[in-house]
DRENBALUM-386170 format. One record per residue: z, x, y of N, C-alpha, C, O in turn; residue number from 1; residue in one letter. Coordinates in steps of 0.2 Angstrom, whole numbers. Last residue first. Layout:
REC   npz   npx   npy  capz  capx  capy   cpz   cpx   cpy   opz   opx   opy resi resn
REC     Z     X     Y     Z     X     Y     Z     X     Y     Z     X     Y  NUM    a
...
END
This chain:
REC   npz   npx   npy  capz  capx  capy   cpz   cpx   cpy   opz   opx   opy resi resn
REC   -45   185    37   -51   186    33   -51   181    28   -55   180    24  274    g
REC   -40   184    54   -38   183    47   -44   182    43   -49   179    45  273    a
REC   -41   187    67   -44   192    63   -43   190    55   -44   194    51  272    s
REC   -36   176    75   -43   176    74   -45   181    69   -51   180    66  271    p
REC   -21   171    65   -24   175    71   -31   175    69   -34   175    64  270    p
REC   -12   159    62   -18   161    60   -22   165    65   -26   162    69  269    q
REC     1   158    67     0   157    60    -6   159    58    -7   161    52  268    d
REC     0   162    81     4   166    77     3   164    69     3   169    65  267    r
REC   -13   165    91   -11   159    86    -7   163    81    -9   166    77  266    d
REC   -14   175   100   -16   168   102   -14   163    97   -14   157    99  265    p
REC     3   183    98    -5   183    99    -7   176   100    -3   172   101  264    g
REC    16   183    98    13   181    92     6   180    92     2   178    88  263    s
REC    24   187   108    23   192   103    20   189    97    19   193    92  262    g
REC    25   176   116    31   178   113    30   183   108    34   183   103  261    g
REC    13   173   123    14   170   116    21   172   113    22   171   107  260    s
REC    12   181   134     9   174   134    11   170   128    11   164   128  259    v
REC    16   193   131    19   190   137    18   182   137    22   178   138  258    a
REC     8   198   120    16   196   119    19   192   125    23   188   123  257    g
REC    -4   199   127    -3   195   122     4   193   120     6   187   119  256    l
REC     0   209   136    -2   203   139    -1   197   133     1   192   134  255    r
REC     2   220   127     8   218   131     6   211   134    11   206   134  254    e
REC   -11   221   122    -5   219   117     1   217   121     4   212   119  253    e
REC   -17   226   134   -19   219   131   -14   217   126   -12   211   126  252    l
REC   -11   238   136   -10   233   141   -12   226   138    -9   221   139  251    l
REC   -15   245   124    -8   244   125    -7   238   130    -3   234   129  250    k
REC   -29   245   127   -27   242   121   -19   240   122   -17   235   120  249    a
REC   -30   253   138   -32   246   139   -29   242   133   -27   236   133  248    t
REC   -25   265   133   -21   262   138   -23   254   139   -19   250   139  247    r
REC   -35   268   124   -28   267   122   -24   263   127   -20   259   125  246    a
REC   -45   271   133   -46   265   128   -39   263   126   -37   257   125  245    t
REC   -40   282   139   -42   276   143   -42   270   139   -40   265   141  244    q
REC   -39   291   128   -33   289   132   -34   283   136   -30   279   137  243    g
REC   -53   292   125   -48   290   120   -41   287   124   -39   282   122  242    l
REC   -60   297   136   -61   291   133   -55   288   129   -53   282   130  241    l
REC   -59   309   143   -53   305   142   -54   298   140   -50   294   141  240    g
REC   -70   318   142   -68   316   149   -62   311   149   -60   309   154  239    a
REC   -74   318   129   -70   324   131   -67   322   138   -63   326   141  238    d
REC   -81   306   128   -75   307   124   -71   313   127   -65   312   128  237    f
REC   -92   309   136   -88   304   138   -81   304   134   -76   303   137  236    v
REC   -98   320   128   -96   321   135   -91   315   138   -86   317   141  235    e
REC  -100   313   116   -96   319   116   -93   320   124   -87   321   125  234    r
REC  -110   304   120  -104   302   117   -99   307   118   -93   306   120  233    f
REC  -123   305   124  -118   307   129  -111   305   126  -106   305   130  232    r
REC  -132   301   114  -133   308   117  -127   310   122  -127   316   124  231    s
REC  -128   288   110  -126   294   106  -127   301   110  -122   305   109  230    q
REC  -122   278   123  -128   281   120  -125   287   116  -121   291   119  229    p
REC  -108   268   118  -110   273   122  -117   276   119  -117   277   113  228    i
REC   -95   256   118  -101   258   115  -105   263   120  -106   261   126  227    a
REC   -79   254   114   -83   256   120   -89   259   117   -89   264   113  226    v
REC   -70   239   109   -74   245   107   -77   247   114   -79   243   118  225    s
REC   -56   230   102   -60   232   107   -64   239   106   -62   243   102  224    i
REC   -51   216    92   -52   223    92   -56   224    99   -60   220   101  223    g
REC   -37   206    87   -44   207    89   -45   214    89   -41   218    87  222    c
REC   -25   205    80   -27   199    83   -35   200    85   -39   195    84  221    v
REC   -15   210    66   -21   211    70   -24   205    73   -25   200    70  220    v
REC     2   210    67    -3   207    65    -9   208    69    -9   208    75  219    e
REC    14   216    72    10   220    68     3   217    65     0   220    62  218    g
REC    22   207    79    23   207    72    19   212    68    19   212    62  217    d
REC    16   208    92    23   212    90    25   212    83    29   216    81  216    e
REC    -1   210    88     4   207    91    11   211    89    10   216    86  215    n
REC   -15   222    91   -10   219    86    -5   215    91    -4   217    97  214    t
REC   -31   228    90   -26   225    95   -21   221    90   -23   216    87  213    i
REC   -39   243    86   -37   236    84   -31   234    89   -27   239    91  212    a
REC   -53   252    94   -46   251    92   -44   244    90   -48   239    93  211    m
REC   -67   263    94   -64   256    93   -57   257    91   -55   261    88  210    g
REC   -82   270   100   -75   271    99   -71   264    99   -72   261   104  209    l
REC   -99   273    96   -94   269    99   -87   271    96   -86   274    91  208    a
REC  -117   275    98  -110   277    95  -105   273    99  -106   271   104  207    s
REC  -134   273    96  -128   271    99  -122   273    95  -122   272    89  206    v
REC  -146   277    90  -145   279    96  -138   277   100  -137   279   106  205    g
REC  -147   262    80  -149   269    81  -148   271    89  -150   267    93  204    e
REC  -132   254    76  -138   254    79  -140   261    81  -136   265    82  203    e
REC  -122   256    67  -124   249    67  -131   249    71  -135   244    70  202    t
REC  -120   270    66  -119   266    60  -121   259    60  -123   256    55  201    g
REC  -120   279    76  -126   276    74  -125   272    68  -130   272    64  200    e
REC  -104   282    73  -110   286    75  -116   283    72  -118   285    67  199    f
REC   -89   276    77   -96   273    74  -101   278    77  -103   277    83  198    n
REC   -72   278    74   -78   279    78   -84   277    74   -84   276    67  197    a
REC   -55   272    78   -61   273    73   -67   274    77   -68   272    83  196    a
REC   -38   276    80   -44   274    82   -50   275    77   -49   279    72  195    f
REC   -27   282    74   -26   276    78   -32   273    81   -32   269    86  194    g
REC   -26   292    65   -28   294    71   -27   288    76   -26   289    82  193    r
REC   -22   286    53   -18   292    55   -20   293    63   -15   295    67  192    e
REC   -31   276    51   -24   274    52   -20   280    55   -16   279    59  191    r
REC   -43   284    50   -42   279    55   -35   277    57   -33   277    62  190    v
REC   -40   289    37   -41   294    43   -40   289    50   -37   292    54  189    i
REC   -41   278    29   -35   282    30   -35   286    36   -29   287    39  188    g
REC   -54   274    31   -49   270    34   -42   273    34   -38   272    39  187    l
REC   -60   284    23   -61   284    31   -56   280    34   -54   282    39  186    e
REC   -56   281    11   -54   288    14   -55   287    21   -51   290    25  185    r
REC   -62   268     9   -54   269     9   -52   276    12   -47   276    16  184    v
REC   -75   272    10   -72   268    15   -65   268    15   -62   269    20  183    l
REC   -77   279    -2   -78   282     4   -75   278    10   -72   281    15  182    a
REC   -74   269   -11   -70   275   -11   -70   278    -4   -66   281    -1  181    a
REC   -85   261    -9   -79   258    -7   -74   264    -7   -69   264    -2  180    y
REC   -96   269   -13   -95   267    -6   -88   265    -4   -86   266     1  179    d
REC   -92   270   -27   -93   276   -23   -92   274   -15   -88   278   -12  178    e
REC   -93   256   -31   -87   260   -32   -87   266   -27   -82   268   -24  177    e
REC  -101   246   -19  -101   249   -26   -95   254   -26   -92   255   -20  176    n
REC   -96   231   -11   -97   238   -11   -97   241   -18   -93   239   -22  175    l
REC  -102   215    -5   -98   219   -11  -101   227   -11  -107   228   -10  174    r
REC   -99   209    10  -104   212     6  -101   217     1   -98   222     3  173    r
REC   -84   198     8   -89   203    12   -94   205     7   -94   204     1  172    a
REC   -77   191    -1   -81   187     4   -85   192     9   -89   189    13  171    t
REC   -75   192   -18   -76   196   -12   -80   191    -7   -85   189    -9  170    a
REC   -70   187   -30   -71   182   -25   -72   186   -18   -71   183   -13  169    t
REC   -67   199   -37   -72   194   -40   -74   189   -35   -80   186   -35  168    e
REC   -66   213   -25   -64   207   -29   -69   203   -32   -75   203   -30  167    g
REC   -71   222   -16   -72   223   -23   -70   218   -28   -72   218   -34  166    r
REC   -69   218    -3   -75   222    -5   -76   223   -12   -82   224   -14  165    y
REC   -57   211    -3   -62   209     2   -69   212     0   -74   209     0  164    l
REC   -49   217   -12   -51   210   -14   -57   208    -9   -62   205   -11  163    q
REC   -46   228    -5   -50   229   -12   -52   222   -13   -58   221   -16  162    e
REC   -39   223     6   -45   227     7   -49   227     0   -55   226     1  161    l
REC   -28   218    -1   -32   214     3   -39   217     4   -44   214     3  160    e
REC   -22   230    -6   -24   225   -10   -29   220    -7   -34   217   -10  159    n
REC   -19   237     6   -24   240     1   -26   234    -4   -32   234    -5  158    p
REC   -18   227    21   -15   229    15   -20   232    10   -25   229     9  157    d
REC   -27   232    36   -26   228    30   -22   231    24   -22   237    24  156    l
REC   -29   241    46   -23   238    46   -22   233    40   -16   231    39  155    r
REC   -43   245    44   -38   250    42   -31   247    42   -26   250    39  154    a
REC   -49   234    49   -49   234    42   -44   239    40   -40   238    35  153    l
REC   -49   238    63   -45   232    61   -44   232    53   -39   230    50  152    m
REC   -57   249    63   -50   249    66   -46   243    63   -40   244    61  151    a
REC   -69   244    59   -65   249    55   -58   249    57   -53   250    52  150    k
REC   -71   236    70   -71   233    64   -67   237    59   -63   235    55  149    g
REC   -73   245    80   -67   241    80   -66   237    74   -60   236    72  148    a
REC   -85   251    75   -79   255    76   -73   251    76   -68   252    72  147    s
REC   -94   244    61   -93   244    68   -86   248    69   -81   247    65  146    a
REC   -94   244    47   -99   249    50   -97   249    58   -99   254    61  145    r
REC   -86   235    41   -85   242    39   -90   247    42   -89   253    41  144    h
REC   -90   223    47   -84   226    49   -84   233    47   -81   237    51  143    a
REC  -107   220    51  -103   222    46   -96   225    48   -97   230    52  142    p
REC  -109   209    65  -110   215    62  -105   216    56  -100   213    56  141    l
REC  -115   197    77  -111   198    71  -113   204    67  -119   205    66  140    v
REC  -116   194    94  -118   198    89  -113   197    83  -107   197    84  139    t
REC  -110   188   105  -113   183   100  -115   187    94  -117   184    89  138    g
REC  -113   201   116  -110   195   115  -113   190   110  -119   189   111  137    q
REC  -119   213   119  -118   211   112  -115   205   111  -114   203   105  136    r
REC  -129   220   131  -124   215   130  -125   213   122  -130   212   119  135    d
REC  -133   238   129  -134   231   132  -128   227   129  -124   228   125  134    g
REC  -128   254   134  -129   250   128  -128   242   131  -124   241   136  133    v
REC  -138   263   146  -132   260   144  -133   256   138  -139   253   137  132    r
REC  -144   271   160  -145   270   153  -139   269   149  -134   273   149  131    v
REC  -137   270   172  -144   268   172  -146   267   164  -149   262   163  130    p
REC  -120   264   171  -125   269   170  -132   266   169  -133   261   166  129    r
REC  -110   254   170  -114   254   176  -119   260   176  -123   261   181  128    s
REC  -109   243   155  -107   249   159  -112   249   165  -117   246   166  127    g
REC  -105   226   152  -109   232   152  -107   237   157  -104   236   162  126    e
REC   -94   218   142   -95   220   149   -99   226   149   -97   232   147  125    v
REC   -94   205   131   -96   211   133   -96   212   140   -98   208   144  124    t
REC   -86   195   118   -87   196   126   -89   204   126   -87   208   122  123    s
REC   -85   193   105   -84   188   109   -86   189   116   -87   184   120  122    l
REC   -93   198    91   -92   200    97   -91   194   102   -96   190   103  121    f
REC   -86   198    75   -90   194    80   -88   196    87   -82   196    88  120    r
REC   -88   207    60   -85   206    66   -89   202    71   -95   203    70  119    v
REC   -85   203    42   -89   203    48   -85   204    54   -79   202    54  118    e
REC   -78   200    31   -81   206    31   -85   207    37   -89   212    37  117    g
REC   -67   189    39   -69   192    33   -72   199    33   -68   203    36  116    g
REC   -69   192    55   -69   186    50   -72   188    44   -78   189    43  115    v
REC   -62   199    69   -64   200    62   -64   193    58   -59   190    58  114    r
REC   -68   200    86   -63   198    81   -66   199    74   -72   199    73  113    v
REC   -70   209   101   -72   206    95   -66   204    90   -61   206    91  112    m
REC   -76   215   116   -70   212   113   -73   208   107   -78   205   107  111    l
REC   -83   230   123   -83   224   119   -77   222   117   -72   226   115  110    n
REC   -91   239   136   -85   238   133   -85   231   129   -88   226   132  109    v
REC  -101   253   141  -101   246   139   -95   244   134   -93   248   130  108    t
REC   -96   264   154   -99   262   148   -98   255   146   -93   252   149  107    e
REC   -87   268   164   -94   267   166   -99   266   160  -105   267   160  106    r
REC   -74   270   163   -78   275   159   -86   274   161   -90   278   159  105    v
REC   -70   260   173   -67   267   173   -72   272   169   -73   277   172  104    t
REC   -77   249   171   -78   252   177   -75   259   177   -78   263   181  103    a
REC   -72   246   158   -79   247   159   -81   251   166   -85   255   166  102    a
REC   -59   243   161   -61   249   157   -68   251   158   -70   257   158  101    l
REC   -60   232   169   -57   238   172   -59   244   168   -60   249   170  100    e
REC   -66   223   160   -69   225   166   -67   231   169   -70   236   171   99    e
REC   -56   222   151   -62   225   148   -66   227   155   -69   232   154   98    l
REC   -46   216   159   -45   223   156   -51   226   153   -52   232   154   97    l
REC   -51   204   161   -50   208   167   -49   215   164   -51   220   168   96    p
REC   -53   198   147   -58   200   152   -57   205   157   -61   209   158   95    q
REC   -42   195   140   -44   201   139   -49   203   145   -50   209   146   94    a
REC   -39   181   143   -34   186   144   -37   193   144   -34   197   148   93    l
REC   -51   175   140   -49   175   147   -44   180   148   -43   183   154   92    a
REC   -51   178   126   -57   180   130   -54   181   138   -55   186   141   91    r
REC   -40   170   122   -41   177   121   -46   180   125   -44   186   128   90    l
REC   -45   157   126   -39   160   129   -39   168   128   -37   171   133   89    e
REC   -55   155   117   -56   155   124   -51   159   128   -52   162   133   88    s
REC   -48   156   105   -53   161   106   -54   161   114   -55   167   117   87    v
REC   -34   152    98   -37   150   104   -42   156   107   -40   160   111   86    r
REC   -37   152    80   -33   153    86   -37   151    92   -43   148    91   85    g
REC   -45   152    69   -42   146    70   -37   146    77   -34   142    78   84    h
REC   -61   160    72   -54   160    70   -51   154    71   -54   149    75   83    g
REC   -75   158    73   -72   165    73   -65   166    71   -62   171    69   82    a
REC   -80   145    63   -78   148    69   -75   154    68   -72   156    62   81    p
REC   -92   148    50   -87   145    53   -85   148    59   -88   153    61   80    g
REC  -110   148    46  -104   152    48   -99   148    52  -100   145    57   79    a
REC  -119   138    45  -116   140    39  -110   144    41  -105   144    37   78    g
REC  -122   123    52  -120   130    55  -116   133    49  -110   132    49   77    l
REC  -125   111    47  -130   116    46  -128   123    49  -132   128    48   76    a
REC  -114   103    50  -114   106    43  -120   111    42  -120   115    38   75    p
REC  -108   109    66  -111   104    62  -112   107    55  -111   113    54   74    g
REC   -94   113    77  -100   115    73  -102   110    68   -97   106    65   73    p
REC   -91   101    90   -89   106    85   -95   108    81  -100   104    81   72    v
REC   -87    96   107   -92    96   101   -89   102    96   -86   107    99   71    y
REC   -76    84   116   -80    90   115   -85    90   109   -86    85   106   70    g
REC   -67    74   118   -73    74   122   -78    80   121   -82    82   125   69    r
REC   -62    70   101   -61    70   109   -67    70   113   -72    66   111   68    g
REC   -68    71    90   -65    65    91   -63    64    98   -63    59   101   67    r
REC   -84    79    93   -77    79    90   -74    72    92   -77    68    96   66    a
REC  -101    78    87   -96    76    92   -89    76    89   -88    74    84   65    r
REC  -108    93    80  -106    86    79  -101    85    85   -98    89    88   64    e
REC  -122   104    77  -116   102    81  -115    95    79  -119    91    76   63    a
REC  -133   106    68  -129   112    70  -123   110    74  -119   114    76   62    f
REC  -141    95    65  -135    96    61  -131   103    63  -127   105    59   61    g
REC  -151    91    73  -153    96    67  -147    98    63  -148   102    59   60    r
REC  -144    82    81  -150    80    78  -152    84    72  -153    82    66   59    y
REC  -136    92    88  -133    86    83  -138    84    79  -137    83    73   58    i
REC  -146    99    95  -142   102    89  -138    97    85  -138    99    79   57    l
REC  -150    89   103  -155    92    98  -151    95    93  -153    95    87   56    m
REC  -138    87   111  -141    81   107  -146    84   102  -146    81    96   55    a
REC  -137   100   117  -132    98   111  -135    92   107  -134    91   101   54    l
REC  -147    99   126  -147   104   121  -143   102   115  -145   103   109   53    l
REC  -142    88   134  -149    88   131  -149    93   125  -152    91   120   52    r
REC  -131    94   139  -130    88   135  -137    87   131  -136    85   125   51    h
REC  -136   105   146  -132   106   140  -131   100   136  -132   100   130   50    v
REC  -141    98   157  -146   102   152  -142   104   146  -145   103   141   49    t
REC  -130    92   162  -135    88   160  -140    92   155  -142    89   150   48    s
REC  -123   103   167  -120    99   162  -126    95   158  -126    94   152   47    p
REC  -134   117   171  -131   110   173  -128   107   167  -131   108   161   46    s
REC  -130   134   168  -135   128   169  -131   122   170  -125   122   170   45    v
REC  -123   145   163  -126   145   170  -131   140   171  -136   141   175   44    g
REC  -116   146   151  -124   147   151  -127   147   158  -132   150   159   43    l
REC  -103   143   155  -105   149   151  -112   151   151  -114   157   152   42    e
REC  -104   131   161  -102   136   165  -104   143   162  -106   148   165   41    a
REC  -108   123   150  -113   123   156  -111   129   160  -115   133   163   40    a
REC   -97   124   143  -103   127   140  -108   128   146  -111   133   146   39    a
REC   -88   117   151   -86   124   149   -93   127   147   -94   133   149   38    n
REC   -93   104   151   -93   108   157   -92   115   156   -94   119   159   37    k
REC   -92   101   137   -99   101   140   -98   105   147  -103   109   148   36    l
REC   -83   111   126   -84   105   130   -90   106   135   -92   112   136   35    r
REC   -82   116   109   -84   117   116   -84   111   119   -85   106   116   34    v
REC   -75   125    94   -77   118    98   -78   120   105   -76   126   108   33    s
REC   -77   137    89   -74   131    84   -75   125    88   -76   120    84   32    g
REC   -81   149    94   -75   145    97   -72   140    93   -67   138    93   31    h
REC   -91   153    86   -86   158    88   -80   155    91   -74   157    90   30    d
REC  -100   142    85   -98   146    79   -92   150    80   -87   151    76   29    r
REC  -102   138    98   -99   133    93   -96   137    87   -91   136    84   28    l
REC  -108   149   103  -102   147   106   -98   142   101   -92   143   100   27    l
REC  -120   150    96  -115   155    95  -108   153    98  -103   155    95   26    e
REC  -126   138   100  -124   139    93  -119   144    92  -114   144    88   25    i
REC  -128   141   113  -123   136   112  -121   136   104  -115   135   103   24    l
REC  -138   151   111  -131   153   114  -126   148   113  -120   149   111   23    k
REC  -148   143   107  -145   148   102  -138   151   105  -134   152   101   22    l
REC  -151   136   119  -149   133   113  -145   137   108  -140   136   104   21    a
REC  -155   147   127  -149   143   128  -146   139   122  -140   139   121   20    n
REC  -167   151   121  -161   155   121  -154   152   123  -149   154   120   19    d
REC  -174   139   122  -172   141   116  -166   146   116  -162   146   112   18    v
REC  -175   139   136  -172   134   133  -170   136   126  -165   134   124   17    a
REC  -182   152   139  -175   151   141  -172   145   137  -166   146   136   16    e
REC  -190   163   129  -191   155   131  -183   153   133  -179   153   128   15    i
REC  -198   178   133  -192   174   131  -193   167   133  -196   166   138   14    p
REC  -209   189   129  -210   182   132  -204   178   130  -205   173   126   13    y
REC  -203   200   123  -208   201   129  -209   194   132  -210   194   139   12    r
REC  -186   198   119  -193   197   118  -197   198   124  -195   197   130   11    p
REC  -174   211   120  -176   205   123  -183   204   122  -187   209   123   10    i
REC  -168   217   104  -172   218   110  -174   212   113  -175   207   109    9    e
REC  -157   221    94  -158   214    97  -162   215   104  -159   214   109    8    r
REC  -157   233    89  -157   228    84  -158   221    87  -160   216    84    7    s
REC  -157   242   100  -162   242    95  -163   236    91  -168   233    90    6    v
REC  -152   244   114  -150   238   110  -156   237   105  -160   233   105    5    r
REC  -149   251   129  -150   253   122  -148   247   117  -142   245   117    4    l
REC  -157   248   143  -152   246   139  -153   248   132  -159   246   130    3    k
REC  -162   256   159  -163   255   151  -157   253   148  -151   256   149    2    q
REC  -170   253   173  -163   253   170  -164   251   163  -166   246   161    1    m
END
């Protein structure tokens, strides 16, 4: 069973304890806080194991004890949490829909949020085909290269976009004039079509289709993407990928509205805030 993941291949001799520690760092970074029992369930290990791992992360400055019973990112963790909204609730809300879409198209489906010029993958449901794109949960990629990242960027006000990539205080990787102009043109097409595509823009041999998820106020909350081996992208697209992804996006937007009155996981500060 082959999984396409050129940029993050599983090491030949993986060290489970190290992998679990790094997964904990990703949870702290993307959620902003974690509790012992929840982290243990996420990693599939005992609470005592997580407690020992967190003790080392605290010692090295990657975690701190919160005032309550949880843990928060420490000063050594340069990247802040993926948003100020309720990321765990967003994942729980989206997960059944991601699983349904992955089962329908038999390809890998991702949930992500935008943080400045990056997208962070909060959840992945792998496809069922023998050759498929692997798990990207915890991955951080440039927003202007990922499909759902481009879909989310396309919803930005032109001034916000320019400030993000060309401003004096640009928080994303600064683009030169030519590359920025090309990005603006591409995002214009994305807005017209309602979806974005990525053809080997982030990983060799991998293409993807992505859409932005908004609340009833039109604010971007997150994005979803379907990642497919480049060799069969056209086949899957022609078989109805666009309509199936759009249906999932609509259902997720409806669920967000139902649980928060149309305001998404956090009305004041959605996870996609840059």
